[in-house]
N, C-alpha and C positions, 0 to 999 in steps of 0.2 A: 127740439133738440135733435142733433144729428147722431145717427147710430154709428157705432164703430164697426169697421170691417174686421170681423173676427178671423178671416182666413189668413191673416198675416201675424198671428201670435207665435212667438218662439216655442211655446209649449206644445204646439201642434207638431212641429218637426221632432221635438224631443220625445213625443209619443212613439215615433217611428224608429229613431236611432239613438235615443237617449239612454240613460242608465249606465251602470258600471261596465257592462260587457259588450253592448252592440257595436259601438264605435271601434273598440279594439278588435272585434271579430271582423268587421268590414275592412279595417286597416290591413289586417293580416291577409285577407282574401285579395287585397289589391296588390300584394307583394309577389304573388305567384298566381298562375292561372287556375290551379286546382290544389285543394287541401283535403286530406282525409280527416275524419273525426278525431282520431287519436293524435294526429299531428297538431291540430288546433288545441286540443286539451293540454298537451305537453307545453306548447308554446305560450299559452295563456297562463300557465302556472296554477294558481290556487282556485280556479273555478271548479265547481262541483259538476259531476256528470249531469245531474238534474238541471242545473242552471244552464249549462252549455246546450243541452238538448232543447230546453225551453226557448232560449234566445235564438238558436238556429231555426226552430220552427216558426217563431214570430217573424224573423227576417225573411224566411221563405214565403210566408203568408203575405207579407208586404210587397213581394216581388223583387226584393233586393238581392237575394241569392238564389242560386239553383242548387238543388239536391239531386244527385244521380245515384240511384241504388242499382248495384250490379247483382244479378241473381246467382251468387256463389255462396259456398259455405266455407268459413264464416262470412256473413254479409259484408260487402265492400260498399262504402258510401263515400262519395266525393262531393265537395262543396266548391262553388265558384261564384263570383260576382255576376249579376246580370247587367245589362245596359243601364237599367234603372238604378241598380246598386252603385254603378260607377258615377252616377250623378251626385252621390253623397260625398265623394272624395274631395271636391273643392271646399266643402264646408268643414270636413274633418281636418283638412290641411290648414284652413284658416284658423281653426281652433288651436292646432299645434303651433302655428306661427304666433298666435296671440300669447300662448304660454311662453314661447321663446322670448318674446318681447318683454313680458312681465318678469321673466327670470334673467334677463340680459344674456341670452344664449343665442346660438346659431338658429337660423330658420329651418323649418321642416324640409327634409330631403326631397319631398314631392313638390315643393314650391318652385324648384328650379326648372 
């Protein structure tokens, strides 16, 4: 019996960028070069501070975003996409396009 190559399972990528908040965070970080924590929190809406902090930490650990801490009071923290993080954008865009197709709407703005 031939064994299946488990490196091509969709759940593996979803471990890195799946869930309710990681793709929306990556999407927003693709729209501008730098976001502050409070800006992300406001733009995402009903995400809790705990969840946003956790998701940002996980994305940073995966090497998908950079976190820059400035030594000022109060602390200033900025987030941006890494080159590795930018590699997620075609997949996120494809999912947005699929949603548009399924809902008979216009394609994602990043598709152009």
